[in-house]
C-alpha positions in Angstrom: 0.0 0.0 0.0 1.7 3.1 -1.2 0.3 6.6 -1.7 1.1 9.4 -4.1 0.4 12.0 -1.4 2.0 12.1 1.9 -0.1 12.9 5.0 0.0 11.6 8.6 -2.7 9.0 7.7 -1.0 7.8 4.6 2.3 7.4 6.5 0.5 5.5 9.2 -1.1 3.2 6.7 2.2 2.6 4.8 3.9 1.6 8.0 1.0 -0.7 8.9 1.1 -2.3 5.4 4.8 -2.9 5.7 4.4 -5.2 8.6 1.3 -6.8 7.1 3.1 -7.5 3.9 5.9 -9.3 5.7 3.5 -11.5 7.6 1.3 -12.4 4.5 3.5 -13.8 1.7 0.5 -13.9 -0.6 0.5 -10.1 -0.8 3.9 -9.8 -2.6 3.1 -12.9 -4.6 -0.1 -11.3 -6.0 1.5 -7.9 -6.5 4.5 -9.4 -8.5 2.1 -11.5 -10.6 -0.1 -8.5 -11.3 2.9 -6.4 -12.5 4.1 -9.4 -14.5 0.7 -9.5 -16.3 0.8 -5.7 -16.9 -2.3 -5.1 -14.7 -0.3 -2.5 -12.7 3.2 -1.0 -12.9 3.7 -1.2 -9.1 2.0 -1.6 -5.8 1.2 2.1 -5.9 -1.1 1.5 -8.8 -3.3 -1.0 -6.9 -6.4 0.8 -5.5 -7.1 -0.4 -1.9 -10.8 -0.7 -1.5 -10.7 -1.1 2.3 -8.7 -2.4 5.2 -10.2 -4.4 8.2 -9.4 -4.8 11.8 -10.7 -7.2 14.5 -11.2 -6.2 18.2 -12.5 -7.6 21.5 -15.7 -5.9 22.7 -14.6 -5.4 26.3 -14.0 -2.3 28.5 -11.2 0.0 27.2 -10.9 -1.9 23.9 -13.2 -2.7 21.0 -14.6 -0.4 18.4 -15.2 2.5 20.8 -11.5 2.6 21.5 -10.0 1.6 18.1 -12.2 3.9 15.9 -10.7 7.0 17.6 -7.5 6.6 15.5 -9.5 7.0 12.3 -12.0 9.5 13.5 -9.2 11.8 14.5 -7.9 11.7 10.9 -11.2 12.6 9.3 -12.9 9.3 8.8 -16.7 9.1 9.4 -18.5 6.2 11.0 -21.1 4.8 8.6 -23.3 1.8 8.6 -23.7 -0.7 11.5 -23.7 -4.5 11.0 -24.5 -7.4 13.3 -23.4 -11.0 12.8 -25.7 -13.1 15.0 -24.1 -16.5 14.6 -20.5 -15.2 15.0 -21.5 -12.8 17.8 -19.9 -9.8 16.2 -20.7 -6.2 15.6 -19.1 -3.9 13.0 -19.0 -0.5 11.4 -17.4 0.8 8.3 -15.8 4.2 8.1 -15.7 6.5 5.1 -12.4 8.3 4.4 -12.0 12.1 4.2 -10.4 11.8 0.7 -10.8 9.2 -2.1 -7.1 8.3 -2.1 -7.6 6.6 1.3 -9.2 3.2 1.8 -12.4 2.6 3.6 -12.0 1.0 7.0 -14.0 -1.9 8.5 -13.8 -2.5 12.2 -15.5 -5.4 13.9 -15.6 -6.5 17.6 -16.5 -9.7 19.4 -19.6 -9.4 21.7 -17.9 -11.3 24.5 -21.0 -11.1 26.8 -22.7 -13.5 24.4 -20.1 -16.2 24.9 -20.1 -18.9 27.5 -18.9 -18.0 31.0 -15.8 -20.2 30.6 -14.8 -18.5 27.4 -15.5 -15.1 28.8 -13.2 -15.9 31.8 -10.3 -16.9 29.4 -10.7 -13.6 27.5 -10.9 -11.6 30.7 -7.8 -13.2 32.1 -5.9 -11.4 29.3 -7.9 -8.3 28.5 -8.6 -7.3 32.1 -4.9 -6.2 32.4 -5.9 -3.2 30.1 -7.2 -0.8 32.7 -7.6 2.3 30.6 -8.2 3.0 27.0 -4.7 2.7 25.3 -5.7 5.0 22.4 -6.2 7.8 24.9 -2.5 7.7 25.7 -1.5 8.1 22.1 -0.5 11.2 20.2 -2.6 10.5 17.2 -0.6 12.9 15.1 2.6 11.0 15.8 3.1 8.7 12.9 5.7 6.4 14.6 3.6 6.1 17.8 0.4 5.2 16.0 2.1 2.8 13.6 3.9 1.0 16.4 0.6 0.8 18.4 -0.8 -1.6 15.8 2.0 -4.1 16.6 2.2 -3.5 20.3 1.0 -6.2 22.6 -1.8 -4.9 24.9 -2.1 -8.2 26.9 0.1 -11.2 27.5 0.6 -13.9 24.9 -2.0 -16.7 25.5 -1.1 -20.3 26.4 -1.7 -22.8 23.7 -4.4 -24.4 25.8 -6.3 -21.1 26.2 -5.9 -20.4 22.5 -7.5 -23.8 21.6 -10.3 -23.4 24.1 -11.2 -20.1 22.5 -10.9 -21.7 19.1 -13.5 -24.3 20.0 -16.2 -21.7 20.6 -15.1 -18.6 18.7 -12.4 -18.7 16.0 -12.6 -14.9 15.9 -11.8 -14.8 19.6 -8.8 -17.1 19.1 -7.5 -15.0 16.2 -7.7 -11.7 18.2 -6.2 -13.1 21.4 -3.0 -14.0 19.5 -2.9 -11.6 16.5 -4.3 -8.6 18.4 -4.4 -5.4 16.2 -2.4 -6.7 13.2 -4.1 -5.7 10.0 -6.6 -8.5 9.2 -6.7 -7.8 5.5 -6.4 -5.2 2.7 -8.5 -5.3 -0.4 -7.6 -5.0 -4.0 -10.2 -3.0 -6.0 -10.7 -5.3 -8.9 -13.0 -3.0 -10.9 -10.2 -0.5 -11.2 -8.0 -3.1 -13.1 -7.8 -3.3 -16.9 -10.0 -5.8 -18.8 -10.5 -8.7 -18.4 -9.2 -8.6 -14.8 -11.8 -6.0 -13.8 -14.3 -8.9 -13.2 -13.9 -11.3 -10.3 -14.3 -14.4 -12.4 -11.2 -13.5 -14.5 -9.3 -12.2 -11.5 -10.0 -15.3 -9.4 -8.9 -17.5 -12.3 -5.6 -15.6 -12.4 -5.2 -16.0 -8.6 -5.7 -19.7 -8.7 -3.2 -20.0 -11.6 -0.5 -18.4 -9.4 -1.3 -20.7 -6.5 -3.5 -18.5 -4.3 -6.1 -20.6 -2.4 -9.5 -18.9 -2.2 -12.0 -18.9 0.6 -15.0 -20.9 -0.8 -17.4 -20.4 2.1 -20.6 -19.2 0.5 -18.9 -19.7 -2.9 -15.7 -18.2 -4.2 -17.6 -15.0 -5.1 -19.9 -13.5 -2.4 -22.6 -11.3 -3.9 -24.7 -8.6 -2.2 -28.5 -8.7 -2.5 -28.5 -5.9 -5.0 -25.8 -7.6 -7.0 -23.6 -4.5 -7.0 -20.9 -5.6 -4.5 -19.0 -8.8 -5.2 -16.2 -10.0 -3.0 -13.6 -12.9 -2.8 -10.8 -13.5 -0.5 -7.7 -15.7 -0.1 -7.4 -18.3 2.7 -5.3 -16.8 5.4 -1.5 -17.4 5.4 -0.5 -19.2 8.5 2.0 -17.9 11.0 4.1 -19.8 13.5 2.6 -18.9 16.8 4.8 -19.2 19.9 2.6 -19.4 23.0 3.5 -18.3 26.5 3.9 -21.9 27.7 6.6 -22.5 25.0 4.3 -24.4 22.7 4.5 -23.7 19.0 1.6 -24.1 16.5 0.8 -22.9 13.0 -2.3 -20.7 13.2 -4.2 -18.4 10.9 -2.6 -15.0 10.2 -4.0 -12.5 7.8 -5.3 -12.6 4.2 -6.1 -10.6 1.1 -9.5 -9.6 -0.2 -10.7 -8.7 -3.6 -13.7 -6.4 -4.3 -15.7 -5.5 -7.4 -18.1 -2.6 -7.0 -20.5 -2.0 -9.8 -21.8 1.3 -11.1 -25.0 2.4 -9.5 -28.1 2.2 -11.8 -28.6 6.0 -11.7 -25.2 6.4 -13.2 -25.5 3.6 -15.8 -25.3 6.1 -18.7 -21.9 7.5 -17.5 -19.1 7.1 -20.0 -16.7 4.4 -18.7 -13.8 6.8 -18.8 -15.6 9.2 -16.5 -16.6 6.7 -13.8 -15.3 7.7 -10.4 -15.6 6.1 -7.0 -18.7 8.2 -6.2 -20.5 6.5 -9.1 -20.1 3.0 -7.6 -21.8 1.0 -4.9 -20.7 2.1 -1.5 -20.7 0.4 1.9 -20.7 -3.3 2.7 -23.0 -6.3 2.9 -23.4 -8.3 6.1 -24.0 -11.6 4.2 -20.8 -11.1 2.2 -18.7 -10.1 5.3 -20.0 -13.0 7.3 -18.4 -15.5 4.9 -15.2 -13.3 4.4 -14.6 -13.6 8.1 -14.1 -17.3 7.6 -10.9 -16.8 5.6 -9.1 -17.3 8.9 -11.2 -20.3 10.0 -9.9 -23.8 10.4 -12.5 -25.1 7.9 -10.7 -23.1 5.2 -7.1 -23.7 6.4 -7.6 -27.5 6.3 -9.1 -27.8 2.9 
């Protein structure tokens, strides 16, 4: 993720992406293959549709804390989403300028989990006794960038991780990965033909060895048919737990989005189509399946 303009927010995002790219080998693999095919000249030419983060919905953490980073830099909170089965809430945030990606922040509703699972989560998150974002200078690029990689609670034991995994794979992901960038999203509709359609782009991805999340089908489509999304299966990371145990677990992944032109702009010349002419926001049914890019069911296919 690189930007032509340099602002505090773009510098924060570039620093965040640098760590994400090092943890997710698929990112460079896809970028290199895209440049090889002539879709883009460099990473800077890839339009980032949105980035996503996962949080724990507990005191001093969760959306209410994390969103402050983006609200301070001009983002606006938009639509609310609830995922009943996965026990999650989420909002998406609209950027102040179109060169910035949308942001999607979700949180686990821990109060809806069993008491035993809540107690495991509390054992770690209760050590956070004040909102950590309140202690940040949000205009300090280095401070904010490092915050995303800073442990806010102790590493879990392998046993605690696996107990969480058995009830909420989302909880297990967050307890170990914390605020690492969950995914960034390639804007497929901004690519040259024929790769500006997910069918062709997904074929390209599979030819270079990228495994796709097939929960709900490889392409997840909104009810209005105007937002279509795919995602890779998460790359695994070698987790080193506090008890000395080591296990390969789900890290982060890459998403791919195709936003169609809204019906009221259907007569707009293709060369004049801008972001404002396309479908905005997200779709709960799509996102529900995209979450599963880090789930064991996808990793073990």
